[in-house]
C-alpha positions as CSV (number, residue, x, y, z in Angstrom):
1,M,173.4,55.9,-73.0
2,K,170.9,54.9,-75.7
3,L,172.4,51.4,-75.8
4,L,172.0,51.1,-72.0
5,R,168.4,52.3,-72.1
6,L,167.6,49.8,-74.8
7,Q,169.2,47.0,-72.8
8,W,167.1,47.9,-69.7
9,R,163.9,48.1,-71.8
10,A,164.7,44.7,-73.3
11,R,165.2,43.2,-69.8
12,I,161.9,44.7,-68.6
13,V,160.0,43.3,-71.7
14,L,161.6,39.8,-71.1
15,L,160.6,39.9,-67.4
16,V,157.0,40.8,-68.2
17,L,156.8,38.1,-70.9
18,G,158.2,35.6,-68.4
19,V,155.7,36.5,-65.8
20,L,152.8,36.2,-68.2
21,T,154.1,32.9,-69.5
22,G,154.2,31.5,-66.0
23,I,150.7,32.7,-65.3
24,L,149.4,31.1,-68.4
25,L,151.2,27.8,-67.7
26,A,149.9,27.8,-64.2
27,G,146.4,28.4,-65.4
28,C,146.6,25.6,-67.9
29,G,148.1,23.2,-65.4
30,G,145.4,24.1,-62.8
31,S,142.6,23.4,-65.3
32,S,144.0,20.0,-66.3
33,S,144.8,18.8,-62.8
34,A,141.9,20.5,-60.9
35,G,140.3,18.5,-58.2
36,L,137.1,16.7,-58.9
37,A,135.4,18.9,-56.3
38,Q,135.9,21.9,-58.6
39,R,134.1,20.1,-61.5
40,Q,130.5,19.6,-62.1
41,L,129.2,16.2,-61.3
42,S,128.1,15.9,-65.0
43,A,131.8,16.3,-66.0
44,V,132.8,13.2,-64.0
45,Q,132.5,9.6,-64.9
46,V,132.6,6.3,-63.1
47,K,135.0,3.8,-64.5
48,T,135.0,0.1,-63.7
49,E,137.9,-2.2,-64.6
50,V,137.3,-5.9,-64.1
51,P,139.2,-9.1,-65.2
52,S,138.0,-10.5,-68.5
53,K,138.2,-14.1,-67.3
54,V,137.7,-15.3,-63.7
55,Q,138.3,-18.8,-62.3
56,V,137.4,-20.3,-59.0
57,N,139.8,-19.8,-56.1
58,H,142.0,-17.4,-58.1
59,S,142.5,-13.8,-57.0
60,Y,142.0,-10.8,-59.2
61,D,142.0,-7.0,-59.1
62,L,138.8,-5.0,-59.5
63,R,139.1,-1.2,-59.8
64,V,136.5,1.5,-59.5
65,S,137.4,5.1,-60.1
66,L,136.0,8.6,-60.4
67,V,137.8,10.4,-63.2
68,P,137.1,13.5,-65.3
69,K,134.9,12.9,-68.3
70,D,137.4,14.7,-70.6
71,G,139.9,11.8,-70.2
72,S,142.6,13.9,-68.6
73,Q,143.1,11.2,-66.0
74,N,143.7,7.8,-67.6
75,L,143.9,5.0,-65.0
76,S,144.0,1.9,-67.1
77,D,147.2,0.5,-65.7
78,I,146.2,-2.9,-64.4
79,V,148.6,-5.2,-66.0
80,V,148.2,-8.3,-63.9
81,E,145.5,-9.7,-66.2
82,Q,143.4,-8.7,-69.2
83,T,140.6,-6.3,-68.1
84,T,137.3,-5.1,-69.4
85,I,136.6,-1.4,-68.9
86,A,133.2,0.1,-68.5
87,S,132.2,3.8,-68.0
88,A,129.0,5.3,-66.6
89,M,127.7,8.7,-65.6
90,P,127.0,9.4,-62.0
91,T,123.5,10.2,-60.7
92,P,123.0,14.0,-60.3
93,A,122.8,15.4,-56.8
94,G,122.4,18.9,-55.4
95,T,122.2,22.1,-57.4
96,P,122.8,21.5,-61.1
97,G,125.2,23.6,-63.1
98,V,127.7,24.2,-60.1
99,S,130.7,22.4,-58.9
100,I,130.5,19.3,-56.7
101,A,131.9,21.3,-53.8
102,K,129.1,23.9,-54.1
103,A,126.3,21.5,-54.8
104,F,124.8,22.3,-51.4
105,G,126.2,25.7,-51.1
106,A,129.5,27.1,-49.9
107,G,131.3,25.7,-46.8
108,Y,131.3,22.0,-47.7
109,A,134.0,19.6,-48.5
110,P,132.9,16.5,-50.5
111,Y,134.1,13.0,-49.7
112,A,133.4,9.8,-51.7
113,T,132.9,6.4,-50.2
114,A,132.8,3.1,-52.2
115,A,131.8,-0.3,-51.0
116,L,131.4,-3.7,-52.7
117,T,129.7,-6.9,-51.4
118,S,129.2,-10.4,-52.6
119,G,128.0,-13.7,-51.2
120,T,130.2,-15.9,-53.4
121,F,133.4,-13.7,-53.5
122,D,136.0,-12.8,-50.9
123,V,136.2,-9.0,-51.4
124,T,139.0,-7.1,-49.7
125,L,139.5,-3.4,-50.2
126,V,143.1,-2.3,-50.8
127,G,143.4,1.3,-49.6
128,Q,141.0,3.8,-48.1
129,E,137.3,3.4,-48.3
130,T,136.5,7.2,-48.0
131,Q,138.5,9.7,-50.0
132,S,138.4,13.4,-50.6
133,L,137.3,14.7,-53.9
134,Q,139.9,17.5,-53.7
135,Q,142.2,15.5,-56.1
136,P,142.3,15.0,-59.8
137,S,140.9,11.4,-59.5
138,V,139.8,8.9,-56.9
139,V,140.6,5.2,-57.2
140,W,139.4,2.2,-55.2
141,D,141.0,-1.2,-55.6
142,W,139.7,-4.5,-54.4
143,N,141.1,-8.0,-54.3
144,I,138.4,-10.5,-55.3
145,T,138.4,-14.3,-55.1
146,P,135.5,-16.3,-56.3
147,H,134.5,-19.6,-54.6
148,Q,131.7,-20.8,-56.8
149,A,131.5,-21.5,-60.5
150,G,128.8,-20.1,-62.8
151,A,127.1,-16.7,-63.0
152,Q,128.1,-14.6,-60.0
153,V,127.5,-10.9,-59.2
154,I,129.3,-8.3,-57.2
155,T,127.3,-5.3,-56.1
156,G,128.2,-2.0,-54.5
157,A,127.7,1.8,-54.5
158,I,129.5,5.1,-54.4
159,T,128.2,7.7,-52.0
160,V,129.3,11.3,-51.6
161,E,129.0,13.1,-48.3
162,W,129.3,16.9,-48.1
163,L,131.0,17.6,-44.7
164,P,130.8,21.2,-43.4
165,T,134.2,22.9,-43.3
166,K,133.0,24.7,-40.1
167,Q,130.8,23.3,-37.4
168,P,127.3,25.0,-37.9
169,N,125.1,26.1,-35.1
170,N,122.3,23.7,-36.1
171,A,124.0,20.3,-36.2
172,L,122.1,18.8,-39.1
173,P,123.3,15.6,-40.8
174,P,125.5,16.4,-43.7
175,P,124.1,15.8,-47.2
176,T,124.8,12.3,-48.4
177,Y,123.8,10.9,-51.8
178,T,124.4,7.8,-53.7
179,I,125.9,8.9,-57.1
180,A,126.5,5.4,-58.6
181,T,125.4,1.8,-58.1
182,I,127.8,-1.0,-59.1
183,Q,126.5,-4.4,-60.3
184,Q,129.2,-6.4,-62.0
185,G,128.5,-9.9,-63.3
186,F,131.0,-12.7,-63.8
187,D,131.0,-16.0,-65.6
188,V,133.2,-17.8,-63.1
189,Q,134.9,-20.9,-64.6
190,G,135.2,-24.0,-62.5
191,T,138.1,-26.4,-62.0
192,G,137.1,-28.8,-64.8
193,L,139.7,-29.1,-67.6
194,T,138.9,-28.0,-71.1
195,L,140.9,-28.3,-74.3
196,P,143.0,-26.6,-75.5
197,L,144.8,-26.7,-72.2
198,D,147.6,-24.4,-71.1
199,P,149.2,-26.2,-68.1
200,S,151.0,-23.0,-67.0
201,I,147.8,-21.2,-66.0
202,V,145.3,-23.9,-65.1
203,S,145.2,-25.6,-61.7
204,V,142.9,-28.3,-60.3
205,G,142.2,-27.8,-56.7
206,T,145.5,-27.3,-54.9
207,I,147.5,-29.2,-57.6
208,D,149.5,-27.0,-60.0
209,L,149.4,-28.8,-63.3
210,G,152.4,-27.0,-64.7
211,S,154.5,-28.1,-61.8
212,L,153.1,-31.6,-61.9
213,I,153.8,-32.1,-65.6
214,T,157.3,-30.7,-65.1
215,Q,158.0,-33.1,-62.3
216,I,156.7,-36.0,-64.3
217,L,158.9,-35.1,-67.3
218,A,161.9,-34.8,-65.0
219,A,161.2,-38.2,-63.5
220,L,160.8,-39.8,-66.9
221,L,164.1,-38.3,-68.1
222,A,165.8,-39.4,-65.0
223,A,164.5,-42.9,-65.4
224,A,165.6,-43.0,-69.0
225,L,169.1,-41.7,-68.1
226,I,169.4,-44.3,-65.3
227,W,168.3,-47.1,-67.7
228,W,170.8,-46.0,-70.4
229,V,173.7,-45.8,-67.9
230,S,172.9,-49.2,-66.5
231,V,172.8,-50.7,-70.1
232,V,176.2,-49.1,-70.8
233,V,177.7,-50.4,-67.6
234,V,176.3,-53.9,-68.1
235,R,177.6,-54.0,-71.6
236,S,181.0,-52.7,-70.6
237,V,181.3,-55.2,-67.7
238,G,180.2,-58.1,-70.0
239,G,182.7,-57.1,-72.6
240,R,185.5,-57.0,-70.1
241,R,184.6,-60.4,-68.8
242,R,184.4,-61.9,-72.3
243,K,187.8,-60.4,-73.2
244,A,189.3,-61.8,-70.0
245,Q,187.8,-65.2,-70.7
246,Q,189.2,-65.1,-74.2
247,R,192.7,-64.2,-72.9
248,E,192.5,-67.0,-70.4
249,D,191.5,-69.5,-73.0
250,A,194.3,-68.4,-75.3
251,Q,196.8,-68.8,-72.6
252,V,195.7,-72.3,-71.8
253,G,195.9,-73.3,-75.5
254,A,199.4,-71.9,-75.8
255,R,200.8,-73.8,-72.7
256,P,203.7,-76.2,-73.6
257,P,203.2,-80.0,-73.3
258,D,204.0,-81.7,-70.0
259,R,207.5,-83.2,-70.2
260,D,206.7,-85.8,-67.5
261,A,203.9,-87.1,-69.6
262,Y,206.3,-87.6,-72.5
263,G,208.8,-89.4,-70.2
264,R,206.2,-91.8,-69.0
265,R,205.3,-92.6,-72.5
């Protein structure tokens, strides 16, 4: 009986420890992956990732994101080209010291909107322009294509709108604030060629230098091969003709004398 009681007590203790461990793990997980709306605006940062080098008529990825300041959400996964990352703090809005969701009191759901404009770039948003802050991070991606060389600028802004979760009696406009302004400069390189030159990545207009050089080398190799084959064929045919002529001359020299000619003599 004592052994049975000990076993039951051990099972109860293990069950209680398991429940407490689950609660602790859930609490840790919730704190690390909490939505941005549950954080203070001062605990959030604006991260901008832009290509380090930009060339006319080439497309690149530009990323703007809202992430926790503690670095729990690392979003530097652009691998198409080398990027430059810059971080900035958002402009305070609403009641300080409270979460973003409660910056204007309870009963609001915050949504962030990002927009970029430029007169010398084609700027195309990939994804949704307005996103909820009830997620660990918010990311906007644009495809940008410059059309003029020299110093160019892309500008934009991130605004947050607090939409009421329930329709109020007094239909006032929801609070909307600009929490960040974006002004990104680029030194756009033109189509002129500079040394050292990497033909695999540089193009002039619509001509791909890498493909052009490859085609030229292939044509030169083909011409050299044709010339070499023609020389071999000519030499082979000439040798055969010389050997045939030599055999013919040898046969003529070895022909027996004409007997009628001897008889006439």
